[in-house]
N, C-alpha and C positions, 0 to 999 in steps of 0.2 A: 504493500500500500504506500502511495506517495505521501509525503508530509502534507499537513494541512496549511494552506496559505492563509485562508480566511475562515473564521468560525463565528457564527452569530447565534446567540441564545436568548430566547424570550424577548425579542426586540419589540418595543412599543414606541410609537411615534404619534404625537398629538399635535393638531393645529387648532388651538383654542379648545372648544368642546368636542371637536371631531377627532376620533381615534382612527387614524389612517392605517396603522399597522398594529396588530393585536397579538403579539407573542410569537413572532416568526423565528424559526430556527433554520439555519442552513450551514453547510460546509462547502468550501471550495478547495480541492486538493491542488498542490503545486503542479503546474504544467498542464492542467486540464481546462476544458471549456465547460462551464456550468451555465445552464439556461434558467432564467427566471421568467416564467410564463404566467399569463392570466389576463382577464378582461380589463378594460379601463376601470380605474378606481380600486384595483385589487391590492395596491400598496407597493407595486414594483419600483416605481421611480422614487418613492419616499425611502424605500430600503437603500437604494443606491446613494441617495443624497445623504443618508445617515452615515454610510460607510465613508463617504468623501468628506465628512465634517461640515456639510452644508445644511443639514437639518438636525436640530437637537433631539437627543434620545431621552424619552421620558422614563423608560425602564429597560432592563435587559443589558446585554453586553456584546461588544464587537471586539474580536481579537485578530490581529494580523501578524503572522509569523511568530506567534506566541506572546505578542505584546498587546496589552489592553489599549485600544484606540477609541473607546466609546465616546469620550468627550474631547478629543483633540480637534483643533480647528483645521480648516481646509489646507492651509499652507503646510502645516506640520504633517498632515496625512500624505500630501504630495511628496514631501521630502523623504518619507519612508518608503516610497516606491509604488504608490497607488495613483493612477490617473484616470479621469473620467471623460468620455466623449458624451456630452449631454444631449438630451432630446431636443430637436429643433435646430440643429446645426448652428449653435450660437458662436459664430465667428465675428471678427471685426470687419464690417462691410467696407470701410474706407481704408483698410490696410491691404497691402499686396499679399499674395499667397505666402511669399517668403517671410514677410513681416509677421503674419499670423502664426506661422510655424515657430518663429523665434519666440513668440510669447509663451509657447508651450514649454520652452526650455528655461523658464525664468529661475528655476531652482538649481539648474546645472551650472557649476562653476568652471568645469573643464571645457576649454575651447575645442579640444580634440574630440571630446564626447559629443558636443553639439554638432560638430562637423560630421561625425559618424551617424548621428541621428538624422541629419539632413539627407545623407546618402541613403540610409535605410528607408526613409519615407518616400524619397523619389524613386527608389527601386520598387517599392510596393505600389506606388501611384505615379506612373510615368506621366500621366496627364497633368499632374501638379507641377512636375519639373518643366513641362512645356509652357505652363502658365505662371511661372514663379513671379513674374513681374506684373501680372494682372491684378487689379483690385478685386477683392473678394465678391463685391456685389455684381460683377460681370460674369460670374461663374454660373453654370447650370446647377440644378438641384443635386444631381449626382456628384458633381465636382465639389460642391459645398460639403456634402457628407464625407467625401474622401478627405477634404481639408480638416474637418472636425476630428476625424479619427487620427489623421496624421499628426495634428497638433497635440493630441493626447500622447502619442507615441514619442514625441520630441523629448519628453522627460525620462525616456528609457525605463518605463514602469515595469515592475515585475508582475503587477496585477493591473489589468486593463478593465475598466468598467464601461460598458457600452449601453446606452439607453436608446432603444428604437432606431438602430442604424439604417433600417430599410424603409422607414416611414415616408410615404409619399413618393417613392421612387418607381420608375418604370421597371418592369420585370427583368429586362436585360441588365440594367444597372444593379438591381438587387443581386442577381447571380454573380456579377463582378465583385460586389462588396463582400459577399459571403466567401467567394474564392480567396480573396485577400485575407479575410479573417482566418481561414484555414491555414494559410501560409504563416500568419502571425503566430498562431498556436503551434505550428510545426517547428518554429524557431525557439519555442520554450516559454513564451509569455503566457501567463495564467489569465484567463478571461472569464468574467461574469457578465453575461449579456441578458438584457431585458428586451423582450421582443413579443409582438403579437403575431408575427409570421412564424407560427410554430413549426411548420413542416421544414422550411429551410434551416431554421435554428437547430432542430433536433438532428438534422443531417450532419452538422459539424460539432455538436455538443457530445460530451461524455455522459453527463448526468443532467437532470432537469428537476426543478421544483415548480409546482403550479400553485399560485396563490389565489384565494377567493375571499373577498371582503376583509382583506388584511390579515388572513390566517393561512397557514400551511393547509393545502387541500389535498395534494398528491405529490409524490416524488418517485424517482426511479431512474435506472439507466436509460439514456436517450434511445438506445436501440430497441428497448422494450416499449417505451412510451410511444414511439412513432408507429407501432403496430396497433395502438389503442384507437380504434375508429372513433369512438365517442369523444375522446380527448382532442384528436386532431380536428374533428368537425367543429368542436366548440371553440378552439383557439387557433384556427387556421389562418386568420387574417387574409391577406391578399396573395398568399404564397403558392397557390396551386391546389391540386387535388391529392387525396390520399394515395400513396403508391400502389396499394392493392387495387383501388378503384380505377387507377389509370390503366392497369393491365386488362380490364374488362371493357374498356371503351374501344370503339372502332376508330381507325385512323381518319 
């Protein structure tokens, strides 16, 4: 069994009187891709924000590589090796691609490491290399998503948190994004991904948790859950059809 990179126990997050997360437990092993699935309002994004130090934790604990990070602020969490690509491609519209990427390396002091991160990001996303001098607002939706992921990678994280990386993208672009995520995983980065596109996500994940109304609802190896017709139908998003059902359709 690989070592555990991230462990959450009894996580509770409240926004005023609203309890968005109600005692969630999950583990993310080193070097694995773990999916966090569920409908809108299930508590997925709130869980990621708590890990990143962006949402206060009302109860429970978050540990990373054996260290309690439950109440650390976002900058300290980033310095420990955790980076998040947020939902909605929150990049700086009036900065160039290269300037946006550089903001992702604000915690990195080594110039050599920053240069290596640029090389890595441009290798994953050749289109960003071609557009390095373009302002972000001139990019397509798919390119903006690539930029958001690449900016998170600029910090050389050991744990990458992804929030809805396929949201609003065309199917061919979604396939490209997930292919790149598989490459990122193959090079050893641990990934926790929040997605409504269950089918594509389960294809690259090792393990998955399904949340419902802020609680653990279901979990298991991704290879098993992808065969669960009811689960895939419920959380498929825009990602296609169940693999078994595809085999029964006529061309």
